ZABADO-700693 format. One line per 4 residues: number of its first residue (from 0); their letters; for each residue x, y, z of N, C-alpha, C. Coordinates in steps of 0.1 Angstrom, whole numbers, plus 5000, padded with zeros to 4 digits. Example, Ala and Ser with C-alpha at 12.3 -4.5 7.8 and 13.67 -1.06 7.14 Angstrom:
0 = AS = 5132 4943 5078 5123 4955 5078 5132 4967 5078; 5128 4978 5071 5137 4989 5071 5129 5000 5079
//
This chain:
0 = MTGG = 5326 5138 5177 5311 5135 5178 5304 5142 5168; 5295 5135 5160 5288 5141 5149 5275 5148 5154; 5273 5161 5150 5261 5168 5154 5250 5166 5145; 5240 5174 5145 5229 5173 5136 5217 5168 5143
4 = TPPS = 5206 5168 5136 5193 5164 5142 5192 5148 5140; 5189 5141 5151 5187 5127 5150 5176 5123 5141; 5177 5111 5134 5166 5108 5125 5153 5105 5132; 5142 5108 5125 5129 5106 5131 5126 5091 5133
8 = PPAV = 5119 5087 5143 5116 5073 5145 5106 5069 5133; 5105 5056 5130 5096 5052 5119 5082 5056 5123; 5073 5057 5113 5059 5060 5116 5052 5049 5124; 5056 5036 5120 5050 5025 5127 5062 5015 5130
12 = RCSG = 5062 5010 5142 5071 4999 5145 5064 4990 5155; 5063 4978 5152 5058 4968 5161 5066 4955 5161; 5066 4948 5172 5074 4936 5173 5067 4926 5182; 5066 4914 5177 5061 4903 5185 5046 4904 5189
16 = LRRR = 5038 4911 5181 5024 4913 5185 5017 4899 5185; 5009 4897 5196 5001 4885 5197 4988 4888 5203; 4977 4882 5197 4964 4884 5203 4956 4872 5200; 4949 4867 5211 4941 4855 5210 4927 4859 5214
20 = YGRR = 4916 4853 5208 4903 4855 5212 4898 4841 5217; 4898 4839 5230 4896 4826 5236 4908 4817 5232; 4905 4806 5226 4916 4797 5222 4921 4800 5208; 4914 4808 5201 4917 4811 5187 4928 4821 5186
24 = PAVE = 4939 4818 5180 4949 4828 5178 4945 4837 5166; 4944 4850 5168 4941 4859 5157 4954 4865 5151; 4964 4868 5160 4977 4873 5155 4988 4867 5163; 4998 4862 5157 5009 4855 5163 5022 4860 5158
28 = DVSL = 5029 4867 5168 5043 4871 5165 5045 4880 5153; 5037 4890 5151 5037 4899 5140 5046 4911 5143; 5056 4913 5134 5065 4924 5135 5065 4931 5121; 5064 4944 5121 5065 4952 5109 5069 4966 5112
32 = EVGR = 5073 4973 5101 5077 4987 5102 5073 4995 5090; 5069 5008 5092 5065 5017 5081 5073 5029 5083; 5082 5033 5074 5090 5045 5075 5083 5057 5071; 5088 5068 5075 5082 5081 5071 5082 5083 5056
36 = GEVV = 5070 5087 5051 5069 5089 5037 5068 5076 5029; 5066 5065 5036 5065 5052 5029 5051 5046 5029; 5048 5039 5018 5034 5033 5017 5036 5018 5018; 5030 5012 5028 5032 4998 5030 5018 4991 5029
40 = GLLG = 5017 4981 5021 5004 4974 5019 5004 4962 5028; 4992 4959 5034 4989 4948 5042 4980 4939 5035; 4984 4927 5032 4976 4917 5023 4974 4904 5031; 4964 4897 5027 4961 4884 5032 4946 4881 5031
44 = PNGA = 4942 4868 5033 4928 4864 5031 4920 4869 5043; 4907 4868 5042 4898 4871 5053 4903 4862 5065; 4903 4869 5077 4907 4861 5089 4922 4860 5091; 4930 4867 5083 4944 4866 5084 4950 4874 5096
48 = GKST = 4942 4883 5101 4946 4891 5113 4949 4905 5109; 4946 4910 5097 4950 4923 5093 4944 4934 5101; 4930 4933 5102 4923 4943 5110 4927 4943 5125; 4930 4931 5130 4934 4930 5144 4947 4937 5146
52 = VIKM = 4956 4935 5137 4969 4942 5138 4967 4957 5138; 4959 4962 5129 4956 4977 5128 4950 4982 5141; 4941 4974 5147 4934 4979 5159 4944 4979 5171; 4954 4969 5171 4964 4969 5181 4973 4981 5179
56 = LLGL = 4977 4985 5167 4985 4996 5165 4978 5009 5170; 4965 5010 5168 4958 5022 5172 4954 5022 5187; 4957 5011 5194 4953 5011 5208 4939 5007 5210; 4932 5003 5200 4918 4999 5201 4916 4985 5206
60 = VRPD = 4927 4977 5205 4927 4963 5210 4940 4961 5217; 4940 4956 5229 4952 4954 5237 4959 4941 5233; 4972 4941 5229 4978 4929 5226 4981 4920 5238; 4981 4907 5236 4985 4898 5247 5000 4898 5249
64 = AGEA = 5007 4901 5239 5022 4902 5240 5027 4911 5228; 5039 4915 5230 5045 4924 5220 5044 4938 5222; 5050 4946 5214 5051 4961 5216 5047 4968 5202; 5041 4979 5203 5038 4987 5191 5040 5002 5194
68 = ALLG = 5045 5009 5184 5047 5024 5186 5043 5031 5173; 5037 5042 5175 5034 5051 5163 5041 5064 5165; 5048 5068 5155 5055 5081 5155 5064 5083 5167; 5070 5072 5172 5080 5072 5183 5073 5071 5196
72 = RPAG = 5060 5070 5197 5053 5069 5210 5045 5056 5211; 5043 5051 5223 5035 5038 5224 5022 5039 5218; 5018 5028 5212 5004 5028 5205 4994 5031 5216; 4984 5039 5211 4974 5043 5220 4977 5056 5228
76 = DPAS = 4989 5061 5228 4992 5074 5235 4985 5085 5227; 4977 5093 5235 4969 5104 5228 4978 5113 5220; 4990 5115 5224 4999 5125 5217 5003 5119 5203; 5004 5106 5202 5006 5101 5188 4993 5099 5180
80 = RARV = 4983 5095 5187 4970 5093 5180 4965 5106 5174; 4968 5118 5180 4964 5130 5174 4970 5133 5160; 4981 5126 5157 4988 5128 5145 4986 5116 5135; 4976 5108 5138 4973 5097 5130 4959 5098 5124
84 = GYLP = 4958 5096 5111 4945 5096 5104 4941 5081 5102; 4928 5078 5105 4924 5064 5104 4910 5063 5097; 4910 5055 5087 4897 5051 5080 4895 5036 5083; 4885 5033 5092 4882 5019 5095 4874 5013 5084
88 = ELFR = 4875 4999 5084 4867 4992 5074 4852 4994 5076; 4847 4994 5088 4833 4996 5091 4832 5009 5099; 4824 5018 5094 4822 5031 5100 4808 5036 5098; 4804 5045 5106 4791 5051 5104 4791 5065 5110
92 = YQPW = 4786 5075 5103 4786 5089 5108 4771 5092 5111; 4770 5102 5120 4757 5106 5124 4749 5112 5112; 4738 5105 5108 4731 5109 5096 4725 5123 5096; 4723 5128 5108 4717 5142 5108 4727 5153 5106
96 = LSAA = 4740 5150 5106 4751 5160 5105 4754 5161 5090; 4758 5173 5086 4763 5176 5072 4777 5171 5072; 4782 5169 5059 4796 5165 5057 4806 5175 5064; 4803 5188 5063 4812 5198 5069 4811 5197 5084
100 = EVLA = 4800 5193 5090 4799 5192 5105 4806 5180 5109; 4806 5169 5102 4813 5157 5105 4828 5160 5106; 4833 5167 5097 4848 5171 5097 4851 5180 5109; 4842 5190 5112 4844 5199 5123 4844 5191 5136
104 = LHVR = 4835 5181 5137 4835 5173 5149 4848 5165 5151; 4853 5159 5141 4865 5151 5142 4877 5159 5144; 4877 5171 5140 4888 5180 5143 4888 5184 5158; 4877 5186 5163 4876 5189 5178 4880 5177 5186
108 = LAGV = 4876 5164 5181 4880 5152 5188 4895 5150 5188; 4901 5154 5177 4916 5153 5176 4923 5163 5183; 4916 5174 5188 4923 5184 5196 4932 5193 5188; 4929 5195 5175 4938 5203 5166 4929 5214 5160
112 = TVPA = 4935 5225 5156 4928 5236 5149 4930 5235 5134; 4919 5233 5127 4919 5233 5113 4908 5243 5108; 4912 5254 5102 4902 5264 5097 4892 5259 5088; 4880 5264 5088 4869 5260 5079 4873 5259 5065
116 = PERH = 4880 5269 5059 4884 5268 5045 4893 5255 5042; 4901 5252 5051 4910 5240 5049 4902 5227 5050; 4892 5227 5059 4883 5216 5060 4875 5214 5047; 4870 5225 5042 4863 5224 5029 4872 5219 5018
120 = ECLS = 4885 5224 5018 4894 5219 5008 4896 5204 5009; 4896 5199 5021 4897 5184 5023 4886 5177 5017; 4873 5182 5019 4862 5176 5012 4863 5177 4997; 4868 5188 4992 4870 5189 4977 4880 5179 4972
124 = LVGL = 4890 5176 4980 4900 5167 4976 4894 5153 4974; 4884 5149 4982 4878 5136 4980 4865 5136 4972; 4863 5147 4965 4852 5148 4956 4838 5152 4963; 4838 5158 4975 4826 5161 4982 4825 5176 4984
128 = GERA = 4832 5184 4977 4832 5199 4979 4818 5205 4978; 4811 5200 4968 4798 5205 4965 4787 5199 4974; 4791 5189 4982 4781 5183 4991 4784 5186 5005; 4792 5196 5008 4796 5199 5022 4784 5202 5031
132 = ADRV = 4774 5208 5026 4762 5212 5034 4751 5201 5035; 4753 5190 5027 4743 5180 5027 4744 5170 5039; 4733 5166 5043 4733 5156 5054 4738 5143 5050; 4746 5137 5059 4753 5124 5056 4743 5113 5054
136 = GGFS = 4731 5114 5060 4721 5103 5059 4716 5101 5044; 4718 5111 5036 4714 5110 5022 4726 5105 5013; 4737 5103 5018 4749 5099 5010 4748 5084 5007; 4753 5081 4995 4755 5067 4991 4767 5061 4999
140 = KGMQ = 4768 5047 4998 4779 5041 5005 4793 5046 5000; 4794 5048 4987 4806 5053 4981 4809 5067 4986; 4799 5076 4987 4801 5089 4992 4805 5089 5007; 4799 5080 5014 4803 5079 5028 4817 5075 5030
144 = QRLG = 4822 5066 5021 4836 5062 5021 4845 5073 5018; 4841 5082 5008 4849 5094 5005 4849 5103 5017; 4838 5104 5024 4838 5112 5036 4847 5107 5047; 4847 5093 5049 4856 5087 5058 4871 5090 5055
148 = LAVA = 4874 5090 5042 4888 5094 5038 4891 5108 5042; 4881 5117 5040 4883 5131 5044 4886 5132 5059; 4878 5125 5067 4880 5125 5081 4894 5120 5085; 4899 5110 5078 4912 5105 5080 4923 5115 5077
152 = LVAR = 4920 5125 5068 4930 5134 5063 4930 5148 5069; 4918 5151 5075 4915 5165 5078 4925 5171 5089; 4930 5163 5098 4938 5169 5109 4953 5169 5106; 4956 5169 5093 4970 5170 5089 4979 5159 5095
156 = PELV = 4975 5146 5093 4982 5135 5100 4996 5133 5094; 5005 5127 5102 5018 5123 5098 5018 5108 5094; 5008 5101 5098 5006 5087 5095 4991 5085 5092; 4988 5078 5081 4974 5075 5077 4973 5060 5076
160 = ILDE = 4963 5055 5083 4960 5040 5083 4947 5038 5076; 4947 5031 5065 4935 5030 5057 4931 5015 5056; 4919 5011 5062 4915 4998 5062 4904 4996 5051; 4907 4990 5040 4898 4988 5029 4892 5001 5024
164 = PTSA = 4901 5011 5020 4896 5024 5017 4888 5025 5003; 4888 5015 4995 4882 5016 4982 4871 5005 4980; 4867 4999 4990 4858 4987 4989 4844 4991 4983; 4840 5004 4985 4827 5008 4980 4828 5018 4969
168 = LDPL = 4840 5020 4963 4842 5030 4953 4842 5024 4939; 4837 5032 4929 4838 5028 4915 4852 5030 4910; 4855 5026 4898 4869 5028 4893 4874 5042 4894; 4866 5052 4891 4871 5066 4892 4874 5069 4907
172 = GRAD = 4866 5064 4916 4869 5067 4930 4882 5060 4935; 4884 5048 4930 4897 5041 4933 4909 5048 4928; 4907 5054 4916 4918 5062 4910 4921 5074 4918; 4910 5080 4923 4912 5092 4932 4919 5089 4945
176 = VRDI = 4916 5077 4951 4923 5073 4963 4938 5070 4960; 4941 5064 4949 4955 5062 4945 4962 5075 4944; 4956 5085 4938 4963 5098 4936 4965 5104 4950; 4955 5103 4959 4956 5109 4972 4968 5102 4980
180 = VLAL = 4968 5089 4979 4979 5081 4986 4993 5086 4981; 4994 5087 4968 5007 5091 4962 5010 5105 4966; 5000 5114 4967 5003 5128 4971 5007 5128 4986; 5001 5120 4994 5005 5119 5008 5020 5115 5009
184 = KARG = 5023 5104 5002 5037 5100 5002 5047 5111 4998; 5043 5119 4987 5052 5130 4983 5054 5140 4993; 5044 5142 5003 5045 5151 5013 5052 5146 5026; 5056 5133 5025 5063 5127 5036 5054 5120 5046
188 = VAVL = 5042 5119 5043 5032 5112 5051 5033 5097 5049; 5034 5089 5060 5034 5075 5059 5020 5069 5058; 5019 5058 5050 5005 5052 5048 5006 5037 5050; 4998 5032 5058 4996 5017 5060 4982 5014 5054
192 = LNSH = 4983 5006 5043 4971 5003 5035 4967 4989 5036; 4955 4986 5041 4950 4972 5041 4939 4972 5030; 4941 4963 5020 4932 4962 5009 4931 4948 5003; 4919 4944 4998 4918 4932 4991 4920 4934 4976
196 = LIGE = 4921 4947 4972 4923 4950 4958 4938 4950 4955; 4943 4939 4950 4957 4937 4949 4963 4946 4939; 4956 4949 4928 4961 4958 4918 4964 4972 4924; 4955 4977 4933 4957 4990 4940 4970 4990 4948
200 = VERV = 4972 4979 4955 4984 4978 4964 4996 4978 4955; 4996 4971 4944 5007 4970 4935 5011 4983 4929; 5001 4992 4927 5003 5005 4920 5009 5015 4930; 5006 5014 4943 5010 5025 4951 5020 5022 4962
204 = CDRV = 5022 5009 4965 5029 5005 4977 5044 5004 4974; 5052 5008 4984 5067 5006 4983 5070 4992 4988; 5064 4988 4999 5066 4974 5004 5052 4968 5007; 5053 4955 5009 5041 4947 5011 5044 4937 5023
208 = VILD = 5034 4936 5032 5035 4926 5042 5023 4916 5040; 5025 4903 5039 5015 4894 5037 5013 4886 5049; 5000 4886 5054 4997 4878 5066 4989 4866 5062; 4991 4855 5070 4984 4843 5067 4982 4836 5081
212 = RGRV = 4970 4834 5085 4967 4827 5098 4974 4835 5109; 4974 4848 5109 4979 4856 5120 4994 4858 5120; 5001 4852 5110 5015 4854 5110 5020 4861 5097; 5032 4867 5098 5038 4872 5086 5043 4861 5077
216 = AASG = 5037 4859 5065 5041 4848 5056 5052 4853 5047; 5052 4866 5044 5062 4872 5035 5062 4887 5036; 5073 4893 5034 5073 4908 5033 5085 4912 5025; 5084 4924 5020 5095 4930 5012 5090 4940 5002
220 = TLGE = 5099 4945 4994 5095 4954 4983 5089 4945 4972; 5082 4952 4963 5076 4944 4952 5086 4937 4944; 5098 4943 4942 5109 4937 4935 5113 4924 4942; 5114 4925 4955 5119 4913 4963 5108 4902 4962
224 = LLGR = 5096 4905 4963 5085 4895 4963 5082 4889 4950; 5083 4898 4940 5079 4893 4926 5091 4888 4918; 5103 4890 4923 5115 4885 4915 5119 4894 4904; 5128 4889 4896 5134 4897 4885 5123 4900 4874
228 = RELR = 5125 4911 4868 5116 4915 4857 5122 4907 4845; 5112 4904 4836 5116 4897 4824 5111 4905 4812; 5117 4902 4800 5114 4909 4788 5112 4898 4777; 5101 4898 4770 5098 4889 4760 5099 4896 4746
232 = LRLT = 5107 4891 4737 5109 4898 4724 5107 4888 4713; 5100 4893 4703 5099 4886 4690 5107 4892 4680; 5117 4885 4675 5128 4891 4667 5130 4882 4654; 5134 4888 4644 5139 4880 4632 5152 4887 4627
236 = DLSP = 5159 4879 4618 5172 4884 4613 5182 4886 4625; 5183 4876 4634 5192 4877 4645 5206 4872 4642; 5215 4881 4640 5229 4878 4636 5236 4873 4649; 5248 4867 4648 5256 4863 4659 5259 4876 4668
240 = EAQA = 5262 4887 4662 5264 4899 4670 5252 4903 4678; 5240 4902 4672 5228 4905 4679 5225 4896 4690; 5228 4883 4688 5227 4873 4699 5236 4876 4710; 5248 4880 4707 5257 4884 4718 5252 4896 4726
244 = RLAA = 5247 4906 4719 5241 4918 4725 5229 4914 4734; 5221 4905 4730 5210 4900 4738 5215 4893 4750; 5225 4884 4749 5230 4877 4760 5237 4886 4770; 5242 4897 4766 5249 4907 4775 5239 4914 4784
248 = TGDV = 5226 4913 4780 5216 4920 4789 5212 4912 4801; 5211 4899 4799 5208 4890 4810 5206 4876 4805; 5201 4867 4814 5199 4853 4810 5188 4852 4799; 5191 4845 4789 5182 4844 4777 5178 4830 4775
252 = RRDG = 5165 4828 4773 5160 4815 4769 5150 4816 4757; 5151 4805 4749 5141 4805 4738 5127 4803 4743; 5118 4811 4738 5104 4810 4743 5094 4811 4731; 5091 4799 4726 5082 4798 4715 5088 4805 4702
256 = DGFT = 5081 4815 4697 5086 4822 4685 5095 4834 4689; 5099 4835 4701 5107 4846 4705 5118 4842 4716; 5122 4852 4723 5132 4851 4734 5127 4858 4746; 5130 4852 4758 5127 4859 4771 5141 4861 4777
260 = VALP = 5142 4874 4782 5155 4878 4788 5151 4882 4802; 5159 4876 4812 5157 4879 4826 5166 4891 4829; 5160 4902 4832 5167 4915 4834 5174 4914 4848; 5186 4919 4849 5193 4919 4862 5186 4928 4872
264 = AGDD = 5188 4924 4885 5182 4932 4896 5188 4946 4895; 5179 4956 4898 5184 4970 4898 5186 4976 4885; 5181 4970 4874 5183 4976 4861 5175 4989 4860; 5181 4998 4853 5175 5012 4852 5165 5012 4840
268 = EAAV = 5157 5022 4840 5146 5023 4830 5151 5024 4816; 5163 5028 4814 5169 5030 4801 5174 5017 4794; 5175 5006 4802 5181 4994 4797 5173 4988 4786; 5160 4988 4787 5152 4982 4776 5152 4990 4763
272 = PELV = 5150 5003 4763 5151 5011 4751 5165 5010 4745; 5175 5010 4753 5189 5008 4748 5191 4995 4741; 5185 4984 4747 5186 4971 4740 5180 4971 4727; 5167 4976 4726 5160 4977 4713 5167 4985 4703
276 = RDLV = 5173 4996 4707 5180 5005 4698 5192 4998 4692; 5200 4991 4701 5212 4984 4696 5208 4972 4687; 5197 4965 4690 5193 4954 4681 5189 4959 4668; 5182 4970 4667 5178 4975 4654 5190 4980 4646
280 = ALGV = 5200 4986 4653 5212 4990 4647 5220 4978 4641; 5218 4966 4647 5225 4955 4642 5217 4947 4631; 5206 4953 4627 5199 4948 4616 5187 4939 4620; 5185 4938 4633 5174 4929 4638 5160 4936 4635
284 = RVHA = 5150 4928 4631 5137 4933 4630 5130 4929 4643; 5125 4940 4651 5119 4938 4664 5104 4939 4661; 5097 4927 4663 5082 4927 4661 5074 4930 4673; 5079 4927 4685 5072 4929 4698 5082 4929 4709
288 = VEPA = 5079 4938 4719 5086 4938 4732 5076 4939 4743; 5076 4928 4751 5066 4927 4761 5072 4925 4775; 5070 4934 4784 5075 4932 4798 5067 4921 4805; 5074 4914 4813 5067 4903 4820 5073 4901 4834
292 = RISL = 5064 4898 4844 5068 4894 4857 5056 4888 4864; 5059 4879 4873 5048 4873 4881 5040 4884 4887; 5027 4884 4887 5019 4894 4894 5019 4892 4909; 5015 4903 4916 5014 4902 4930 5003 4892 4934
296 = EERL = 4992 4892 4927 4982 4882 4930 4987 4868 4929; 4995 4865 4918 5000 4851 4917 5009 4848 4928; 5018 4858 4932 5027 4856 4943 5019 4853 4956; 5009 4861 4959 5001 4860 4971 4995 4846 4971
300 = LGIL = 4988 4842 4960 4982 4829 4960 4992 4818 4962; 5004 4819 4956 5014 4809 4958 5018 4808 4973; 5020 4819 4980 5023 4819 4994 5012 4813 5002; 5000 4816 5000 4989 4811 5008 4987 4796 5005
304 = RAGQ = 4988 4792 4993 4987 4777 4990 4998 4769 4997; 5010 4775 4997 5021 4768 5003 5019 4767 5018; 5013 4777 5024 5009 4777 5038 4999 4767 5041; 4989 4765 5032 4979 4755 5035 4985 4741 5034
308 = EDAA = 4994 4739 5025 5000 4726 5024 5009 4723 5036; 5016 4733 5041 5024 4731 5054 5015 4728 5066; 5003 4734 5066 4994 4732 5077 4986 4719 5077; 4986 4713 5065 4978 4700 5063 4985 4688 5070
//
């Protein structure tokens, strides 16, 4: 019998979630999982059921069917909720409180002890360190969103659920959120991210779950969803030996004034520079090297349009 510590349960696990509002199905048979230290993106059009799924995971909405667990405990269990940070899409803080007082209040509500210097450090992390004593009623929408992110992070959560965390932020604020999400991942914190900003999801997420009309339309890693990476090269002086080297890399097709090579799955980062080095050594003149792959937005639109055609 093998000893050792058993593996930790996933940060999020749900199966067969269903929720209806009257006759309208909001969520139908949704199953998903978020591992520890994993960033999973939730994508889909308005009304796809993303926020309803999040509310069921947090115990804010009772599912009509299915099961959900956070950090190994049933959704809504106070013991698990105390270890979850949540930034809702719609939120409002008491305008007469200062930013520091908002954090102190939420720490008390979570039932954890976080010293004042650590709470101030959390405000600094989201760019509000110098506004800690200012009343929230004077904050812009973007500043309130930064405060909401601080609230989600202040109690040292093991799982962070972010519902449209960058909707009111400028490009610098969105970059800050990306850095924070990646820092959470590096610390082993799991993140479930619901966002309409597909580029943000593509930059930070390990896996993506696409919802359409309340159902999971597709899920997987970016590599699985987007397919093989391709490489477009503009070359001259291509000898037979160079053509053979090109063909050894992957499937090759003529593409206008160049060649497109479909790189094999799981290719390492050194494959492209090694190919260019070998071609140059064989006397090839390399004019351009352009990576190419279908974007996540194109893939999402394709899935949603196919769903509309099936429903028609």
